[in-house]
C-alpha positions as CSV (number, residue, x, y, z in Angstrom):
1,X,53.7,64.8,-32.4
2,X,53.3,62.7,-29.2
3,X,55.6,65.1,-27.4
4,X,53.4,68.0,-28.4
5,X,50.3,66.2,-27.1
6,X,52.0,65.4,-23.8
7,X,53.0,69.0,-23.4
8,X,49.5,70.2,-24.1
9,X,48.0,67.6,-21.6
10,X,50.5,68.6,-18.9
11,X,49.9,72.3,-19.4
12,X,46.1,71.7,-19.3
13,X,46.4,69.9,-16.0
14,X,48.6,72.6,-14.6
15,X,46.1,75.3,-15.7
16,X,43.3,73.5,-13.9
17,X,45.4,73.0,-10.8
18,X,46.4,76.7,-10.7
19,X,42.8,77.8,-11.2
20,X,41.6,75.6,-8.4
21,X,44.4,76.7,-6.1
22,X,43.1,80.3,-6.7
23,X,39.6,79.2,-6.0
24,X,38.4,80.5,-9.4
25,X,35.8,79.1,-11.7
26,X,36.4,78.5,-15.4
27,X,33.9,81.3,-16.0
28,X,35.9,83.7,-13.9
29,X,39.2,82.9,-15.5
30,X,37.6,83.2,-19.0
31,X,36.1,86.5,-18.2
32,X,39.4,87.9,-16.8
33,X,41.2,86.5,-19.9
34,X,38.7,88.0,-22.3
35,X,37.7,84.6,-23.9
36,X,34.6,82.5,-23.8
37,X,34.0,80.1,-21.0
38,X,33.7,77.3,-23.5
39,X,37.0,78.1,-25.1
40,X,38.8,78.2,-21.8
41,X,37.2,74.9,-20.8
42,X,38.5,73.3,-24.0
43,X,42.0,74.6,-23.3
44,X,41.9,73.3,-19.8
45,X,40.8,69.9,-21.0
46,X,43.6,69.8,-23.5
47,X,41.2,69.9,-26.5
48,X,42.4,73.2,-27.8
49,X,45.9,74.7,-28.1
50,X,45.6,78.4,-27.3
51,X,47.3,81.1,-29.3
52,X,50.2,82.9,-27.6
53,X,48.1,85.9,-26.9
54,X,45.3,83.8,-25.4
55,X,47.8,81.9,-23.3
56,X,49.3,85.1,-22.1
57,X,45.9,86.4,-21.2
58,X,45.1,83.2,-19.2
59,X,48.3,83.2,-17.2
60,X,47.8,86.9,-16.4
61,X,44.2,86.2,-15.3
62,X,45.5,83.5,-13.0
63,X,48.3,85.6,-11.7
64,X,51.0,83.0,-12.5
65,X,54.0,82.7,-14.7
66,X,54.3,80.8,-18.0
67,X,57.0,78.7,-16.4
68,X,54.5,77.4,-13.9
69,X,52.4,76.0,-16.7
70,X,55.1,75.0,-19.3
71,X,57.9,74.0,-16.9
72,X,58.9,70.3,-16.6
């Protein structure tokens, strides 16, 4: 379980870093991904684990690959 938590925390930090690098707000990413701003914020803080479809929508909204978020 600890490994899962570490993966979620690393992915959350990478999402935030990618969003900031694109100079986007959480609201902008959420809108582009078709989810609520609150839900996106919870994902970015590592509080929620997104479904595969939500994760796909987020990385498309950010214009990045899943490897950039999930990679070691």
